[in-house]
DSSP file (Angstrom, degrees, kcal/mol; ACC not computed):
  #  RESIDUE AA STRUCTURE BP1 BP2  ACC     N-H-->O    O-->H-N    N-H-->O    O-->H-N    TCO  KAPPA ALPHA  PHI   PSI    X-CA   Y-CA   Z-CA
    1    1 A X     >        0   0    0      0, 0.0     4,-2.1     0, 0.0     5,-0.2   0.000 360.0 360.0 360.0 -42.5   28.8  -89.0   57.6
    2    2 A X  H  >  +     0   0    0      1,-0.2     4,-2.3     2,-0.2     5,-0.2   0.844 360.0  55.7 -66.7 -32.9   28.5  -87.6   54.1
    3    3 A X  H  > S+     0   0    0      2,-0.2     4,-1.9     1,-0.2    -1,-0.2   0.905 109.2  45.8 -66.3 -41.3   28.3  -84.1   55.5
    4    4 A X  H  > S+     0   0    0      2,-0.2     4,-2.3     1,-0.2    -2,-0.2   0.892 112.2  51.1 -68.1 -39.7   31.6  -84.4   57.4
    5    5 A X  H  X S+     0   0    0     -4,-2.1     4,-2.5     2,-0.2    -2,-0.2   0.901 108.9  51.4 -65.5 -39.8   33.3  -85.9   54.4
    6    6 A X  H  X S+     0   0    0     -4,-2.3     4,-2.4     2,-0.2    -1,-0.2   0.898 110.2  48.9 -62.4 -42.0   32.1  -83.0   52.2
    7    7 A X  H  X S+     0   0    0     -4,-1.9     4,-2.5     2,-0.2    -1,-0.2   0.900 110.9  51.0 -64.2 -40.0   33.5  -80.5   54.7
    8    8 A X  H  X S+     0   0    0     -4,-2.3     4,-2.4     2,-0.2    -2,-0.2   0.921 111.4  47.0 -62.9 -44.7   36.8  -82.4   54.8
    9    9 A X  H  X S+     0   0    0     -4,-2.5     4,-2.4     2,-0.2    -2,-0.2   0.917 113.7  47.8 -64.4 -44.3   37.0  -82.4   50.9
   10   10 A X  H  X S+     0   0    0     -4,-2.4     4,-2.4     2,-0.2    -2,-0.2   0.900 112.8  48.6 -64.9 -41.1   36.2  -78.7   50.7
   11   11 A X  H  X S+     0   0    0     -4,-2.5     4,-2.5     2,-0.2     5,-0.2   0.913 112.1  49.1 -64.6 -42.8   38.7  -77.8   53.5
   12   12 A X  H  X S+     0   0    0     -4,-2.4     4,-2.4     1,-0.2    -2,-0.2   0.909 111.9  48.7 -63.0 -42.9   41.4  -79.8   51.8
   13   13 A X  H  X S+     0   0    0     -4,-2.4     4,-2.2     2,-0.2    -2,-0.2   0.908 112.0  48.8 -65.1 -41.6   40.7  -78.2   48.4
   14   14 A X  H  X S+     0   0    0     -4,-2.4     4,-2.1     2,-0.2    -2,-0.2   0.917 113.0  47.1 -65.6 -43.1   40.8  -74.7   49.9
   15   15 A X  H  X S+     0   0    0     -4,-2.5     4,-2.4     1,-0.2    -2,-0.2   0.889 112.3  49.3 -66.6 -38.9   44.0  -75.3   51.8
   16   16 A X  H  X S+     0   0    0     -4,-2.4     4,-2.4     2,-0.2    -1,-0.2   0.878 110.8  50.4 -69.4 -35.5   45.7  -76.8   48.7
   17   17 A X  H  X S+     0   0    0     -4,-2.2     4,-2.3     2,-0.2    -2,-0.2   0.901 111.2  49.1 -66.2 -39.6   44.6  -73.9   46.6
   18   18 A X  H  X S+     0   0    0     -4,-2.1     4,-2.1     2,-0.2    -2,-0.2   0.910 112.3  47.6 -64.6 -42.6   46.0  -71.5   49.2
   19   19 A X  H  X S+     0   0    0     -4,-2.4     4,-2.3     2,-0.2    -2,-0.2   0.904 112.2  49.5 -66.0 -41.2   49.3  -73.4   49.2
   20   20 A X  H  X S+     0   0    0     -4,-2.4     4,-2.5     2,-0.2     5,-0.2   0.904 110.4  50.9 -65.3 -40.5   49.5  -73.5   45.4
   21   21 A X  H  X S+     0   0    0     -4,-2.3     4,-2.1     1,-0.2    -2,-0.2   0.914 111.2  47.5 -62.1 -43.6   48.8  -69.7   45.3
   22   22 A X  H  X S+     0   0    0     -4,-2.1     4,-2.5     2,-0.2     5,-0.2   0.900 111.4  51.7 -64.7 -40.6   51.6  -69.0   47.8
   23   23 A X  H  X S+     0   0    0     -4,-2.3     4,-2.3     1,-0.2    -2,-0.2   0.943 112.4  44.1 -61.6 -48.9   54.0  -71.2   45.9
   24   24 A X  H  X S+     0   0    0     -4,-2.5     4,-2.3     2,-0.2    -1,-0.2   0.852 112.5  53.4 -67.0 -34.3   53.4  -69.5   42.6
   25   25 A X  H  X S+     0   0    0     -4,-2.1     4,-2.4    -5,-0.2    -1,-0.2   0.945 112.3  43.3 -64.0 -47.9   53.6  -66.1   44.1
   26   26 A X  H  X S+     0   0    0     -4,-2.5     4,-2.2     1,-0.2    -2,-0.2   0.876 113.2  52.3 -67.0 -36.4   56.9  -66.8   45.7
   27   27 A X  H  X S+     0   0    0     -4,-2.3     4,-2.0    -5,-0.2    -1,-0.2   0.918 111.9  45.8 -64.8 -43.2   58.2  -68.4   42.6
   28   28 A X  H  X S+     0   0    0     -4,-2.3     4,-2.2     2,-0.2    -2,-0.2   0.884 110.8  53.8 -66.5 -39.1   57.2  -65.4   40.5
   29   29 A X  H  X S+     0   0    0     -4,-2.4     4,-1.5     1,-0.2    -2,-0.2   0.912 110.3  46.6 -62.7 -43.3   58.7  -63.0   43.0
   30   30 A X  H  X S+     0   0    0     -4,-2.2     4,-1.6     1,-0.2    -1,-0.2   0.894 112.6  49.2 -66.3 -40.7   62.1  -64.8   42.9
   31   31 A X  H  X S+     0   0    0     -4,-2.0     4,-1.4     1,-0.2    -1,-0.2   0.855 108.1  53.4 -71.2 -32.5   62.2  -64.9   39.1
   32   32 A X  H  X S+     0   0    0     -4,-2.2     4,-1.0     1,-0.2    -1,-0.2   0.852 107.3  52.0 -70.7 -32.1   61.3  -61.2   38.8
   33   33 A X  H  X S+     0   0    0     -4,-1.5     4,-0.9     1,-0.2     3,-0.2   0.867 107.0  53.6 -68.6 -35.4   64.3  -60.3   41.1
   34   34 A X  H  < S+     0   0    0     -4,-1.6     3,-0.3     1,-0.2    -1,-0.2   0.839 102.8  58.0 -67.5 -32.2   66.6  -62.4   39.0
   35   35 A X  H >< S+     0   0    0     -4,-1.4     3,-0.7     1,-0.2    -1,-0.2   0.849 103.4  52.6 -66.6 -33.4   65.5  -60.5   35.8
   36   36 A X  H 3< S+     0   0    0     -4,-1.0    -1,-0.2     1,-0.2    -2,-0.2   0.779 109.1  49.1 -73.9 -26.0   66.6  -57.2   37.3
   37   37 A X  T 3<  +     0   0    0     -4,-0.9     2,-0.9    -3,-0.3    -1,-0.2  -0.244  68.2 145.7-111.1  44.9   70.1  -58.3   38.2
   38   38 A X    <>  -     0   0    0     -3,-0.7     4,-0.9     1,-0.2     3,-0.3  -0.732  28.6-168.7 -84.2 107.4   71.2  -59.9   34.9
   39   39 A X  H  > S+     0   0    0     -2,-0.9     4,-1.1     1,-0.2    -1,-0.2   0.777  77.2  63.6 -72.1 -27.5   74.9  -59.1   34.9
   40   40 A X  H  4 S+     0   0    0      1,-0.2     3,-0.3     2,-0.2     4,-0.3   0.904 105.5  44.5 -66.1 -40.0   75.5  -60.2   31.3
   41   41 A X  H >4 S+     0   0    0     -3,-0.3     3,-0.6     1,-0.2    -1,-0.2   0.758 103.8  66.7 -74.0 -24.0   73.2  -57.5   29.8
   42   42 A X  H 3< S+     0   0    0     -4,-0.9    -1,-0.2     1,-0.2    -2,-0.2   0.857 108.4  34.5 -67.8 -35.2   74.6  -54.8   32.1
   43   43 A X  T 3< S+     0   0    0     -4,-1.1    -1,-0.2    -3,-0.3     2,-0.2   0.286  83.2 128.5-107.0  10.3   78.0  -54.7   30.6
   44   44 A X    <   -     0   0    0     -3,-0.6     2,-0.6    -4,-0.3     3,-0.1  -0.465  42.0-159.2 -68.5 135.8   77.2  -55.4   26.9
   45   45 A X    >   -     0   0    0     -2,-0.2     3,-1.0     1,-0.1     4,-0.4  -0.923   9.4-175.5-117.3 104.4   78.8  -52.9   24.6
   46   46 A X  T >> S+     0   0    0     -2,-0.6     4,-0.7     1,-0.2     3,-0.5   0.676  77.5  70.8 -75.7 -16.2   76.9  -53.0   21.3
   47   47 A X  H 3> S+     0   0    0      1,-0.2     4,-1.5     2,-0.2     3,-0.3   0.749  84.8  69.5 -70.6 -22.6   79.3  -50.5   19.7
   48   48 A X  H <> S+     0   0    0     -3,-1.0     4,-0.9     1,-0.2    -1,-0.2   0.874  93.1  57.1 -62.7 -36.3   82.0  -53.2   19.6
   49   49 A X  H <4 S+     0   0    0     -3,-0.5     3,-0.2    -4,-0.4    -1,-0.2   0.845 107.9  47.4 -64.4 -32.7   80.1  -55.1   17.0
   50   50 A X  H  < S+     0   0    0     -4,-0.7    -1,-0.2    -3,-0.3    -2,-0.2   0.792 109.6  53.0 -78.0 -28.1   80.1  -52.0   14.7
   51   51 A X  H  < S+     0   0    0     -4,-1.5    -1,-0.2    -3,-0.1    -2,-0.2   0.609  82.4 111.9 -84.4 -11.8   83.8  -51.4   15.2
   52   52 A X    ><  -     0   0    0     -4,-0.9     3,-0.9    -3,-0.2     2,-0.2  -0.314  69.6-121.9 -65.2 142.8   85.0  -54.9   14.3
   53   53 A X  T 3  S+     0   0    0      1,-0.2     3,-0.1     3,-0.0    -1,-0.1  -0.587  94.5  37.6 -82.7 149.0   86.9  -55.2   11.1
   54   54 A X  T 3  S+     0   0    0      1,-0.4    -1,-0.2    -2,-0.2     2,-0.2   0.299  84.0 129.5  93.3 -10.2   85.5  -57.5    8.5
   55   55 A X  S <  S-     0   0    0     -3,-0.9     2,-0.5     1,-0.1    -1,-0.4  -0.516  71.9 -99.9 -76.8 147.9   82.0  -56.5    9.3
   56   56 A X        -     0   0    0     -2,-0.2     2,-0.5    -3,-0.1    -1,-0.1  -0.548  42.5-171.9 -71.3 118.8   79.9  -55.5    6.3
   57   57 A X        -     0   0    0     -2,-0.5     2,-0.5    -3,-0.0    -1,-0.0  -0.962   3.9-161.8-115.0 123.4   79.8  -51.8    6.2
   58   58 A X        -     0   0    0     -2,-0.5     2,-0.2     3,-0.0    -2,-0.0  -0.870   3.4-159.4-106.8 135.3   77.4  -50.2    3.7
   59   59 A X    >>  -     0   0    0     -2,-0.5     3,-0.7     1,-0.1     4,-0.7  -0.523  36.6-100.0-101.8 175.0   77.7  -46.7    2.6
   60   60 A X  G >4 S+     0   0    0      1,-0.2     3,-0.6     2,-0.2    -1,-0.1   0.815 122.0  59.8 -65.7 -28.5   75.1  -44.5    1.0
   61   61 A X  G 34 S+     0   0    0      1,-0.2    -1,-0.2     3,-0.0    -3,-0.0   0.791 100.2  56.4 -70.2 -26.6   76.6  -45.1   -2.4
   62   62 A X  G <4 S+     0   0    0     -3,-0.7    -1,-0.2     2,-0.1    -2,-0.2   0.682  88.1  97.5 -77.5 -18.2   75.9  -48.9   -2.0
   63   63 A X    <<  -     0   0    0     -4,-0.7     2,-0.5    -3,-0.6    -3,-0.0  -0.425  63.9-147.5 -75.4 145.6   72.2  -48.3   -1.4
   64   64 A X        -     0   0    0     -2,-0.1     2,-0.3     2,-0.0    -2,-0.1  -0.940  11.2-160.5-114.3 135.5   69.8  -48.8   -4.2
   65   65 A X        -     0   0    0     -2,-0.5     2,-0.5     0, 0.0     0, 0.0  -0.843  11.9-134.9-114.9 151.6   66.6  -46.7   -4.4
   66   66 A X        -     0   0    0     -2,-0.3     2,-0.3     0, 0.0    -2,-0.0  -0.914  19.7-131.6-107.0 126.8   63.5  -47.3   -6.3
   67   67 A X        -     0   0    0     -2,-0.5     2,-0.5     1,-0.0     0, 0.0  -0.583  20.1-134.8 -76.0 136.8   62.0  -44.4   -8.2
   68   68 A X        -     0   0    0     -2,-0.3     2,-1.0     4,-0.0     3,-0.1  -0.797   5.4-150.7 -94.8 130.6   58.3  -44.0   -7.6
   69   69 A X     >  +     0   0    0     -2,-0.5     4,-1.5     1,-0.2     3,-0.3  -0.820  16.7 179.8 -99.9  95.6   56.1  -43.4  -10.6
   70   70 A X  H  > S+     0   0    0     -2,-1.0     4,-2.4     1,-0.2     5,-0.2   0.746  74.9  62.6 -71.6 -24.2   53.3  -41.4   -9.1
   71   71 A X  H  > S+     0   0    0      2,-0.2     4,-2.4     1,-0.2    -1,-0.2   0.904 104.0  48.2 -69.1 -38.9   51.4  -41.0  -12.4
   72   72 A X  H  > S+     0   0    0     -3,-0.3     4,-2.3     2,-0.2    -2,-0.2   0.915 112.9  48.5 -64.1 -42.2   50.9  -44.8  -12.7
   73   73 A X  H  X S+     0   0    0     -4,-1.5     4,-2.2     2,-0.2    -2,-0.2   0.909 112.0  48.6 -65.0 -41.6   49.7  -44.9   -9.1
   74   74 A X  H  X S+     0   0    0     -4,-2.4     4,-2.4     2,-0.2    -1,-0.2   0.899 111.4  50.1 -65.4 -40.6   47.3  -42.0   -9.7
   75   75 A X  H  X S+     0   0    0     -4,-2.4     4,-2.4     2,-0.2    -2,-0.2   0.902 110.4  50.1 -63.6 -40.9   46.0  -43.6  -12.8
   76   76 A X  H  X S+     0   0    0     -4,-2.3     4,-2.3     2,-0.2    -2,-0.2   0.902 111.6  48.1 -64.9 -40.8   45.4  -46.9  -10.9
   77   77 A X  H  X S+     0   0    0     -4,-2.2     4,-2.3     2,-0.2    -2,-0.2   0.914 111.7  49.7 -66.2 -41.9   43.6  -45.1   -8.1
   78   78 A X  H  X S+     0   0    0     -4,-2.4     4,-2.2     2,-0.2    -2,-0.2   0.899 110.8  50.2 -63.6 -40.2   41.4  -43.2  -10.6
   79   79 A X  H  X S+     0   0    0     -4,-2.4     4,-2.4     1,-0.2    -2,-0.2   0.915 111.3  47.8 -64.8 -42.8   40.6  -46.5  -12.5
   80   80 A X  H  X S+     0   0    0     -4,-2.3     4,-2.4     1,-0.2    -1,-0.2   0.876 110.6  52.3 -65.7 -36.2   39.6  -48.2   -9.2
   81   81 A X  H  X S+     0   0    0     -4,-2.3     4,-2.4     2,-0.2    -2,-0.2   0.900 109.6  49.1 -66.4 -39.6   37.5  -45.2   -8.2
   82   82 A X  H  X S+     0   0    0     -4,-2.2     4,-2.5     2,-0.2    -2,-0.2   0.920 111.3  49.3 -64.6 -43.1   35.7  -45.3  -11.6
   83   83 A X  H  X S+     0   0    0     -4,-2.4     4,-2.4     1,-0.2    -2,-0.2   0.909 111.9  49.0 -60.8 -41.8   35.0  -49.1  -11.2
   84   84 A X  H  X S+     0   0    0     -4,-2.4     4,-2.5     2,-0.2    -1,-0.2   0.908 110.5  50.4 -64.4 -41.5   33.7  -48.5   -7.7
   85   85 A X  H  X S+     0   0    0     -4,-2.4     4,-2.5     2,-0.2    -2,-0.2   0.909 110.3  49.9 -64.3 -41.5   31.4  -45.7   -9.0
   86   86 A X  H  X S+     0   0    0     -4,-2.5     4,-2.3     2,-0.2    -2,-0.2   0.918 112.1  47.7 -62.3 -43.7   30.1  -47.9  -11.7
   87   87 A X  H  X S+     0   0    0     -4,-2.4     4,-2.3     1,-0.2    -2,-0.2   0.885 111.8  50.6 -63.6 -38.8   29.4  -50.7   -9.2
   88   88 A X  H  X S+     0   0    0     -4,-2.5     4,-2.3     2,-0.2    -2,-0.2   0.901 110.1  49.4 -66.5 -41.1   27.7  -48.2   -6.9
   89   89 A X  H  X S+     0   0    0     -4,-2.5     4,-2.5     2,-0.2    -2,-0.2   0.899 111.1  50.0 -64.5 -40.3   25.5  -46.9   -9.7
   90   90 A X  H  X S+     0   0    0     -4,-2.3     4,-2.3     2,-0.2    -2,-0.2   0.912 111.8  47.5 -64.9 -42.0   24.5  -50.5  -10.6
   91   91 A X  H  X S+     0   0    0     -4,-2.3     4,-2.4     2,-0.2    -1,-0.2   0.882 111.3  51.8 -65.9 -37.4   23.6  -51.3   -7.0
   92   92 A X  H  X S+     0   0    0     -4,-2.3     4,-2.4     2,-0.2    -2,-0.2   0.926 110.5  47.6 -64.0 -45.3   21.7  -48.1   -6.8
   93   93 A X  H  X S+     0   0    0     -4,-2.5     4,-2.4     2,-0.2    -2,-0.2   0.897 112.4  49.9 -63.2 -40.8   19.7  -48.9   -9.9
   94   94 A X  H  X S+     0   0    0     -4,-2.3     4,-2.0     2,-0.2    -2,-0.2   0.912 112.2  46.6 -65.2 -42.7   19.0  -52.4   -8.7
   95   95 A X  H  X S+     0   0    0     -4,-2.4     4,-2.3     2,-0.2    -2,-0.2   0.884 111.3  52.7 -66.5 -37.6   17.8  -51.2   -5.3
   96   96 A X  H  X S+     0   0    0     -4,-2.4     4,-2.6     2,-0.2    -2,-0.2   0.913 108.8  49.9 -63.6 -42.8   15.6  -48.6   -7.0
   97   97 A X  H  X S+     0   0    0     -4,-2.4     4,-2.5     1,-0.2    -2,-0.2   0.902 110.9  49.4 -62.7 -41.2   14.0  -51.3   -9.2
   98   98 A X  H  X S+     0   0    0     -4,-2.0     4,-2.4     2,-0.2    -1,-0.2   0.909 112.0  47.9 -64.7 -41.5   13.3  -53.4   -6.2
   99   99 A X  H  X S+     0   0    0     -4,-2.3     4,-2.5     2,-0.2    -2,-0.2   0.923 112.5  48.1 -66.7 -43.5   11.7  -50.5   -4.3
  100  100 A X  H  X S+     0   0    0     -4,-2.6     4,-2.6     1,-0.2     5,-0.2   0.920 112.9  49.1 -63.0 -42.8    9.6  -49.5   -7.3
  101  101 A X  H  X S+     0   0    0     -4,-2.5     4,-2.4    -5,-0.2    -1,-0.2   0.901 111.3  49.1 -62.3 -41.1    8.5  -53.1   -7.7
  102  102 A X  H  X S+     0   0    0     -4,-2.4     4,-2.2     2,-0.2    -2,-0.2   0.896 111.6  49.0 -66.4 -39.4    7.6  -53.5   -4.1
  103  103 A X  H  X S+     0   0    0     -4,-2.5     4,-2.3     2,-0.2    -2,-0.2   0.915 112.0  48.3 -66.2 -42.6    5.6  -50.2   -4.1
  104  104 A X  H  X S+     0   0    0     -4,-2.6     4,-2.4     1,-0.2    -2,-0.2   0.908 111.9  49.8 -63.7 -41.3    3.7  -51.3   -7.2
  105  105 A X  H  X S+     0   0    0     -4,-2.4     4,-2.3     1,-0.2    -1,-0.2   0.890 110.9  49.3 -63.8 -39.4    3.0  -54.7   -5.6
  106  106 A X  H  X S+     0   0    0     -4,-2.2     4,-2.3     2,-0.2    -2,-0.2   0.884 110.2  51.2 -67.3 -38.0    1.8  -53.0   -2.4
  107  107 A X  H  X S+     0   0    0     -4,-2.3     4,-2.3     2,-0.2    -2,-0.2   0.913 110.9  48.1 -65.3 -42.0   -0.5  -50.7   -4.5
  108  108 A X  H  X S+     0   0    0     -4,-2.4     4,-2.5     2,-0.2    -2,-0.2   0.914 111.9  49.9 -63.0 -42.4   -2.0  -53.6   -6.3
  109  109 A X  H  X S+     0   0    0     -4,-2.3     4,-2.4     1,-0.2    -2,-0.2   0.890 110.6  49.9 -64.2 -38.8   -2.5  -55.5   -3.1
  110  110 A X  H  X S+     0   0    0     -4,-2.3     4,-2.5     2,-0.2    -1,-0.2   0.907 111.0  49.0 -66.2 -41.2   -4.2  -52.4   -1.6
  111  111 A X  H  X S+     0   0    0     -4,-2.3     4,-2.4     2,-0.2    -2,-0.2   0.913 112.2  48.5 -63.9 -42.5   -6.5  -52.1   -4.6
  112  112 A X  H  X S+     0   0    0     -4,-2.5     4,-2.2     2,-0.2    -2,-0.2   0.908 112.2  48.8 -63.2 -41.8   -7.4  -55.8   -4.4
  113  113 A X  H  X S+     0   0    0     -4,-2.4     4,-2.3     2,-0.2    -2,-0.2   0.904 111.0  50.5 -65.1 -40.1   -8.1  -55.4   -0.7
  114  114 A X  H  X S+     0   0    0     -4,-2.5     4,-2.5     1,-0.2    -2,-0.2   0.910 110.3  49.6 -64.0 -41.8  -10.3  -52.4   -1.3
  115  115 A X  H  X S+     0   0    0     -4,-2.4     4,-2.4     1,-0.2    -1,-0.2   0.900 111.2  49.2 -64.2 -40.6  -12.3  -54.2   -4.0
  116  116 A X  H  X S+     0   0    0     -4,-2.2     4,-2.3     2,-0.2    -2,-0.2   0.888 111.3  49.3 -66.5 -38.8  -12.8  -57.2   -1.7
  117  117 A X  H  X S+     0   0    0     -4,-2.3     4,-2.5     2,-0.2     5,-0.2   0.925 112.1  47.8 -66.9 -43.7  -14.0  -54.9    1.2
  118  118 A X  H  X S+     0   0    0     -4,-2.5     4,-2.4     1,-0.2    -2,-0.2   0.910 112.6  49.6 -62.4 -41.1  -16.4  -53.1   -1.1
  119  119 A X  H  X S+     0   0    0     -4,-2.4     4,-2.3     2,-0.2    -1,-0.2   0.898 109.9  51.7 -64.0 -39.9  -17.7  -56.4   -2.5
  120  120 A X  H  X S+     0   0    0     -4,-2.3     4,-1.6     1,-0.2    -2,-0.2   0.940 113.6  42.5 -61.9 -47.6  -18.2  -57.7    1.1
  121  121 A X  H  X S+     0   0    0     -4,-2.5     4,-2.0     1,-0.2    -1,-0.2   0.842 112.2  54.4 -71.6 -31.6  -20.2  -54.6    2.1
  122  122 A X  H  X S+     0   0    0     -4,-2.4     4,-1.9    -5,-0.2    -1,-0.2   0.890 107.1  51.7 -66.4 -38.5  -22.2  -54.6   -1.1
  123  123 A X  H  X S+     0   0    0     -4,-2.3     4,-1.7     1,-0.2    -2,-0.2   0.878 108.8  51.2 -64.6 -37.9  -23.2  -58.2   -0.5
  124  124 A X  H  X S+     0   0    0     -4,-1.6     4,-1.3     2,-0.2    -2,-0.2   0.905 110.2  48.3 -66.2 -42.0  -24.4  -57.4    3.0
  125  125 A X  H  < S+     0   0    0     -4,-2.0    -1,-0.2     1,-0.2    -2,-0.2   0.862 111.5  50.3 -67.2 -35.3  -26.5  -54.5    1.7
  126  126 A X  H  < S+     0   0    0     -4,-1.9    -1,-0.2     1,-0.2    -2,-0.2   0.838 107.8  53.8 -71.8 -33.1  -28.0  -56.7   -1.0
  127  127 A X  H  <        0   0    0     -4,-1.7    -1,-0.2     1,-0.2    -2,-0.2   0.795 360.0 360.0 -72.7 -28.4  -28.9  -59.4    1.5
  128  128 A X     <        0   0    0     -4,-1.3    -1,-0.2    -5,-0.1    -2,-0.2   0.467 360.0 360.0 -83.3 360.0  -30.8  -57.0    3.8
């Protein structure tokens, strides 16, 4: 009984998904056709808005321009580059100190290990 009910539920779900897909496809198809035949946009004349009297018309004389001071911009860029270089040098020095410290620590550890190995083998030779 459960097997038949499961088949019924799966068949119903598949058919409803198929029907929903067909519905949305046809709905999208109809709406896309309506977009192509929009009569209001077809006859709009945007030049009419420019020709109307009373509209704000700006001439070149009405425009205001801002003078660019390139020397200030160049100085600011140079200052930022110097700050960046100083930060880079500081990071380089810090990394160099860490590497030197790590190498010295590794050398000390190697010397200690060598001493322990020699002591171990010396103890074995003395015991025999």
